[in-house]
Each structure stands twice: as C-alpha cells, then as structure tokens.
C-alpha positions as CSV (number, residue, x, y, z in Angstrom):
1,X,91.5,92.0,128.1
2,X,90.6,94.0,131.5
3,X,87.9,96.2,131.5
4,X,89.5,99.3,133.1
5,X,87.4,101.8,134.9
6,X,88.3,105.2,134.4
7,X,87.5,108.1,136.6
8,X,86.2,110.2,134.3
9,X,84.0,107.3,133.1
10,X,82.9,106.7,137.0
11,X,81.6,110.7,137.2
12,X,79.8,110.0,133.7
13,X,78.0,107.0,134.4
14,X,77.4,108.6,137.8
15,X,75.6,111.7,136.4
16,X,73.5,109.4,134.1
17,X,72.5,107.2,136.6
18,X,71.5,110.4,139.2
19,X,69.2,111.5,136.8
20,X,67.6,108.1,135.3
21,X,66.9,108.0,139.2
22,X,64.5,111.3,139.7
23,X,63.0,110.2,136.1
24,X,62.4,106.5,136.9
25,X,61.0,107.4,140.6
26,X,58.5,110.0,138.5
27,X,56.9,107.5,136.9
28,X,55.6,106.1,139.9
29,X,52.4,108.9,139.9
30,X,51.9,108.8,136.4
31,X,51.4,105.0,136.0
32,X,49.0,105.3,138.9
33,X,46.8,108.3,137.6
34,X,46.9,108.3,133.8
35,X,47.9,104.6,133.2
36,X,46.1,103.1,135.7
37,X,48.5,100.8,137.3
38,X,48.0,99.5,140.3
39,X,49.4,101.5,143.5
40,X,51.7,99.0,144.8
41,X,53.2,97.7,141.5
42,X,53.8,101.3,140.3
43,X,56.0,101.9,143.7
44,X,57.4,98.9,143.1
45,X,58.8,99.5,139.9
46,X,59.5,103.5,140.0
47,X,60.9,103.5,143.6
48,X,62.7,100.3,143.1
49,X,64.4,101.0,139.5
50,X,65.7,104.6,141.6
51,X,66.6,102.9,144.1
52,X,68.7,100.9,142.2
53,X,70.2,103.3,140.2
54,X,71.7,105.3,143.3
55,X,73.1,101.7,144.4
56,X,74.9,101.1,141.1
57,X,75.8,104.7,140.8
58,X,77.8,104.2,144.3
59,X,79.4,101.1,143.3
60,X,81.0,102.2,140.0
61,X,84.5,101.4,141.3
62,X,83.9,98.0,140.0
63,X,84.1,96.7,136.7
64,X,81.2,94.4,137.1
65,X,78.7,97.5,138.0
66,X,78.9,98.9,134.5
67,X,77.1,94.9,133.3
68,X,74.7,96.1,136.4
69,X,73.5,99.4,134.8
70,X,73.4,98.0,131.4
71,X,71.2,95.5,132.7
72,X,69.3,98.1,134.6
73,X,69.0,99.9,131.3
74,X,67.3,97.1,129.7
75,X,64.9,97.3,132.6
76,X,64.0,100.9,132.4
77,X,63.0,100.2,128.8
78,X,60.8,97.4,129.8
79,X,59.2,99.8,132.0
80,X,57.4,101.1,128.7
81,X,55.0,98.3,129.1
82,X,53.8,100.2,132.1
83,X,54.4,103.8,130.9
84,X,54.5,104.4,127.3
85,X,56.8,107.3,127.1
86,X,59.2,105.1,129.0
87,X,59.8,103.0,126.1
88,X,61.4,106.4,124.6
89,X,62.9,107.8,128.0
90,X,64.5,104.5,128.7
91,X,66.3,104.2,124.9
92,X,67.6,108.0,125.3
93,X,68.7,106.8,129.0
94,X,70.2,103.6,127.4
95,X,72.4,106.0,124.8
96,X,73.4,108.2,127.2
97,X,74.7,105.2,129.5
98,X,76.5,104.1,126.3
99,X,78.2,107.5,125.4
100,X,78.9,108.1,129.2
101,X,81.4,104.8,128.8
102,X,82.7,105.1,125.3
103,X,83.1,108.8,125.1
104,X,84.8,109.0,128.4
105,X,86.9,106.2,127.8
106,X,88.0,107.7,124.8
107,X,89.0,111.0,126.0
108,X,90.8,109.7,129.2
109,X,92.5,107.5,126.5
110,X,93.6,110.8,124.6
111,X,94.6,112.8,127.4
112,X,96.6,110.2,129.4
113,X,99.3,109.7,126.2
C-alpha cells in the first residue's frame, strides 16, 4: 500500500508545523531565563527545531516527509527535558499532527467519491 499525499493533508500538516515552529523557537528565551539552560544549547535546540519544522513543511509533497514530521514530534516532546511544559505542548502538537493526517485523508476520501 502506497502512502498517498493529498492536498488537504499537506495544508493541514504545514499549518501544524508552522505553528509548532513559532512555539519551539520561543522556548529559547524561556529555557535560558527560567530554566537556566546554557544559551548555546537553548539556541541550538529551539532554533534548530524551528528550522526543521519549516524545512519539513516545505517538503510535504513527498511521502517521506511525513515520517520526518513524526520524528520531529518525538524530538519536540523530548524538549520537555529542557523546558518542562514542552512535554505537554509537544504531546498537543503530536496529536494535532496525527489528527491532520487522518482527518484530511478521511475528508478527502469522502469528497472524492
């Protein structure tokens, strides 16, 4: 079975990754000021994940990018080890990511019939 990328799925997933990029970029000052994380580490993690979100959002025409996006969700949850509330926010974004994939496939499957 081939993983089919639909236009609606691309749009929804790109929206989730766009919002997620903003949130993970904003963990940088929180990690430095509130959690005492070294600035270099905080910038590498926060900005690095934000850039990854944007890059993966740009590659969503290809099926492998959905696997990369899923791996990114795991990494965002793991940022909770630096900034504790990110455990919660990471799970929310992972749920949005999964929902975007399945809801878009279901909706487009129904409308294409």
